[in-house]
N, C-alpha and C positions, 0 to 999 in steps of 0.2 A: 483576553490576551494577557499571558503571563511572561514576566521577564525576571532574569536574575542576573546580577553583575558580576562578571568574570574578568579580572584584570583590567578594569576600567572600561569595560564594554557591556552594555546591557544585551544579554543574549535571550532572544525569544525562544519560548519553548512551549509545548502543549502534551497533555496526556491523552491517548486514546485508549480507554479502557472500560471494563464494566465494574471496576472496583470503587468503593467509596474512599478508600485509602490507598491511592497508588504507591506501588514500592513496598507496601506492608504484607500483603496477603498472596501476591502471585510474583514470579519472576519478572524482571524487568527486561525489555528488549529495547536498546537505544538505536535508532536510526540517524545515519550520517549520509547528508546528500553531497553531491558532486559539484565541480567548479560551475560558479555563477548561478546556481540554482538555490533552492530553499527546501526546508522540510515537506512543503506542499505536495511534492510529487510521491512522497511516501505515505500518504495518508489512505490510500485505498489498501495497500499492503498492511498497514497497521490495524485497520478496521477489520480485515480478514483474520488477524492474529489475536485479536483483543480478548477472546475468551480465554485463552491460555496465557497470555502476557499482559503486563501493564506496558503499553507501548509509549516510549518517550521520544518525541520529535524535537529537534532544535535546528535553528539556524546558525551555521558557522559565522564567526567574527568577520564583519564587512560584507555579508551576504544576506539577501532576503530581508528579514524584519530586524536582524542583529545589526543595526545601523551604527556605524562609528559616530563618536561625539565629534561636534564642530565647535571650534577647531579641534583637530585631533591632538590630543595631548602628547608630549615627547615620549612619555613612558608607554603609550599605546603604539606609537610609530616604532618604537624600539623592539616590540615584540616580533616584528618581522613577519614573513610569509612562509617560513620553513614549515615543512610537514610536522616535524618534531614539535614545533610551538603550537601548532593546533591540536596535536595530541596531548600536550599539556593542558591545553584549554579544556579539553574533554575531561580530563582527571579532576580539574578543579570545579568544573561545571557539576560533575557527579558529587564531589565533596560538599558543594554549596546546597545540594538537594538532599544530603544524608544518605546517598546511595553507595553500596559496597560493590558486591559481585553482580555484573549485568550480562545479557546477551548482546552482541553487536551485530547490526546489519548495516553494511556501508556500501556506497557506490562510487564508483569512478575514481575521482580524486579524493573523495571522502574514504574510499578503501584504502588508499596510500596512506592517509592519516591514521586509519585504523591499524594498519600494519605496525605503524610505529607505536601506537598505543598498545597493541598486544605484547609487544617486546619490552616496552618500558614498564608496563604494568600488568603482567601475565595473570597475576592472582586475583584482578578484577574482572575478568571474563570467563564465563563458563564455556561458551562455544561462540564462533564468529561465522558471519556469511559476508563474503567479499564479492560484490556483483560488478562484473565488467572491469577487471583490473588485471595487471600483469607486469611484465618485464619489457622495457623498451631496449632496443639497440641503438647505440649512439651514431649519428651521422651529422657531422658539423654542418655541412651544407643544408641538409633538410631542417635541422634544428634552427639555423639561422632564418631561413624562408618561414618556418612556422612562427618565430618571434616576431618578424616583420609583419605577417599577416595578422597575428593575434593582437599586436599593438594597434594596427589599424581597425580591426573590429571593436576593440575596446574604446578607442578613442571615438569612433562614429557610431553613437548609440542616441540619437534624439528620440525623446520620448513620443514624438508623434508617429514613430515607426509602428508602435503598438496599436494604433488606430486605423492602419490601412488594411482593409480586407485581404486575407490570404497570406499576410507576411508571416503568420505564425507557422503556416505549413512549409513556407519556403525556409524559414529559420530552422525547423525541426527535421527537414528532409535528410541531411546528412547523418542525423543521429539514429534514424529508424529504418527498419525493414518493413514494418506494418504502420499504417498511420494511426494517430491517436485522436480521440474526440476533440474538437475545437477548444473546449474549456481548458483541457489539459495543456495542449499545445500553447495556447494563450498565455496560461499562467507561466510556463517556461520563458517566454518571450518577456513577459512583464518583469520576472526575476532578473533576467539577464540585463535589461535596460536599467534597473535601479542598483546593481551590484556597484559597490564603491570601486572608483577607478584604479586607485594604487592597489587595493587588494585584488582585483580582477587581473590586473597586469602581473603583480608581484607573485601571485600563485601560478600563472602560467610559467613563469620563470623557474619556479621550484619544482613543480610537478613534473614538467619535461625539461630535463636538465642533464648535463653530463655528470653531475653529482648524483642525481637520482639514479641514473644508468648504472653507476659504479656502486651506490649503497643498496639499493633495493633487492639485488639477488641474495646478499648476505642477511637482509632483514627477512626475507621469505624463508631462507634456509634455517634460521633459527627460531621460527614460530613453535611454540609448544602447545598453543591452544587449539583444540580440534576445530579446523576450518573448512568451510564449504566455499569454493570458488565457482561462480556461475558466469560463464561467458556467452555472449551472442553469437551465433553462427555467422551472422553477416555485419557483426560490428565493425564500422569503419574507424571509430575513434580508437579503440583498443581492441585490435583483433584477437580472435580466439587464440590464436597461436601464441601470443604473448601470456594468456592465461596458462597454457599447457606448458610453457617454459617455466613459470613460476610454480606450478604445481608439482613439476618434475624434480623441483629442488628439495621437497620435504614431505615425507609419508604423512604428516599430519593434515595435509591438504588434499581434500576430495575434489576433484574437478567434474563439473557438469557443463557441457556446451548444448544450449537450448537452440534446437533447430528453428528456422524461419523467424529469427528475432535479431535486432540490431543491438544499440547501446542502452536500451531500456527494456530488457526482457520481463521485468516485473510488471510493466504496463502493456507491453505488446502482446504478451501471452500469461496474463496472471494466473490462470488456472494451473498451467503448468509449472510455472514458478514456484507457487505455493506448494504444489505436490513435492518438489524437490526439498523444499525447505522444511516442510513437515516430516518427510522421511529422514532428513538429516538430523533433526531434533527430536526425533523418535516420538512424534505426536500422531496419535491415531488419525488416519484419513477421515473417518466418520465422526470426529470430534467437531 
């Protein structure tokens, strides 16, 4: 297990590659996970692309294996949970590893972080893939209800939930159109249960907020990096229409809506997802 300290937090990372010297001989693809998850769910995608890329997976601050120090120092608390702050984390993380230009593959809330990274550091990304992301419309009542429900879900996370048979399937049901193997669903549940409380709650408020609704259209509109947006046809978390609205703002964004998938198209239909990624990155399908 490898860690590197970024702004007072030990960030977990791992390379999936065929190279002896990752980052030196092949282009690097960095994977960014979504809310309350970890890099674990990107492993199969990285394995499929490791012949062409040195694939770099890491866990966002406060999630997965990037555990906050205890007690949390004031300077770490002061970083907050804004998407821009996590984008700056990524820039410093790449600096610490001595990496310059990379490819980005980001999912859900991680894709929102990636959008800010693309606009703050466009010279550092060759191409980007945003999976299950888009533009929300603000509804004060709906957002208030979401915060209330989200707060309850974050508070009620006893570790023993992960030991009850079938809970992983119930937990993932809203995210999926096609079921995933038990081991993958169980890993999702475990990551959710260990996510830092303040981080999990704080990122809910920054990812789904009036500010995000107001700011994200402009962020999508100014993207300069060639970007593939992949939406799931039956995604209940970030519906495909939100992806269409984002893609319509900028000709640099190519939109793919994957049929018969939900919020995790890269896992629900890995073969089709990889086909779209390879076409966008101009990798021969036979490679």
